[in-house]
N, C-alpha and C positions, 0 to 999 in steps of 0.2 A: 613322479611329477606328472599332474596331468597337462595335457597338451590336444591343442583345437588348429585346425586346418580342414583347407577344401582340399579335396581328391578327386580330381576329373569332375569339377562341378558339384560333391557332395561333400555336405558338412563333416567330419570327422573328429571324435575326439576319443582321445586315448589315455591310460594310463600306462605309463612309459616307467620303468626302472631306473633308466641311467639315460639322462638329457643326451651324453655323448656317444650315444648308440648310434652307425650310423643309418642314415635314412635308406638306403637300400633295404638293409634286413627288416625295416619295418613294412615297407613294402611289400615285399617278398614272402616274407615269414607270418606276420600277424595280418595285413591286409591281404595277402593270398593274391596279388597280381605278380605275376611270375613272367612277364613280358620283360621289364627290367632287368637286365642279367646282372652276374656277379664275372668280371675278368680278372684284373689283377689287384684289386682292392688298395691299390696307391693313386687311383683318379690318373692315371697316365694313359689306360687303353680307349676308355671311352664305354664300354659296354654298359653302363650301368648309367649311361646320361639321361634325365630329365629336366622337366621344368620346373624350375622355383619362380614364381610371380612373373613366369615370361622368360625367365632366363636359363640358359643351359645348364647343366650343374652336373657333377661326375657324385652321386650320390653314395657310392663307397666309400667316400669320407667325409661325408656332409653330416656333421651332428643333426640329429632329429630336433634336438631345442631350438634351430633355428629355423624352423617350418613354423614356428608360433603365427598364427593367423594368415598363413600366407596360403597362397594357389596353387598348390601341383598339378601338374599335368604328366600324365605316363604315357605310354604309347599305346594302354588300352583307352584313352580319353583323346588322343590325336584326331578321331574317327573313325570309321567303323565299315564294316564290308558293302553295307546300304548308300552307305556317304562318306567316301574316302576323303582323307587329307588330300591336299594336291601332291603332298611329297609321298605319299602312300601309294598314291594313284600312278605317280611316276616311277617309284619303284618297279611295281607291275609292269608300267609300259615296258620299260628297259632291261626287264629280268634280270634284277640285279644282284639278288642271294644267290652264294652257291652252298653254304652250309647255314647260313641264316643267323648266326648266332648275334653278330654283334649287329645286323641291322637295324635294330629298335633304337639302340642309342645313335646311328649316325641318320635314322629318321629323325629321331629328335635335335639331334645338333644341327642338322638340316632347317628344320623347322624353325627354329632360333634364329638362324642366318637370315632368312627368309623374310622374318618378322621385320627385324633390323633393317635390311638390305635386300629389297624384293628382285633387284637384277645384280648378283654377284658375278663379278670377274672368276676366271680362272685363279688368280692371285688372289682374290678374296677368300674363295673356298680354300685355298691352300693354306691361307693364314689362320680360317676359323675352325676347319673341320678338321682337329687334331687326332680324332679315332683312329685305332687300329684295327683292321681285317686280315688275318690270317690267310684269306682265302686270295687275298690281294684283287678284290674288284673294284678296285680303285676307278677304272677307266669307266666301268658302268656308272660306279655312284655319281662322276660328273658330269657324264650324259643327264642320268635321271635328276640332277641338281638343277643345271638347268632347264630343263624339262620341266619341273616344279614350279620353276619363275614362272613359264609363260602360264599352265594352267592357273597358278597364282592370277597371273594379270587377265585372264581370261576371265576369271571371277570376281576378282577386283577390281576395273580396269581404271586408272587414273584419268580423270577426268580435267581439262583446263576449262576453269570456269570466271570470267571474264569478273572482274568485279565491278558493281552495280551502283 
């Protein structure tokens, strides 16, 4: 089956043998983007989190056939060294990672949360970011999520414009 989508802003068209193949394996093995990680294979840990049309999904259990015509963003497309995404910048400032394996998934889940809720409470974070970190850097991640919200607000300030 032929499938077309936009990956990190670039159009892609692939011939896939099985449309039920998890998107994770297409991203990692065929497109050679290794930032998205394999963790549990059951959509429970979140290491494989990426965005499809702006929504955080667990790519280890997401059939590639569902991305036809959609936009996919991986950690490689979130930002870069010269222009990091506010979430990436906050992760650096708060020195979040220990082993770092789960961090791309956490950052992708956080970016999706902040797109929908630019100023999340601790409860919002707890209810939305359900990824698992074996190093237990949750305290630093929570600080980084709040810092990313601040950085995001600096970049995209909300202004009250009176109706004229």
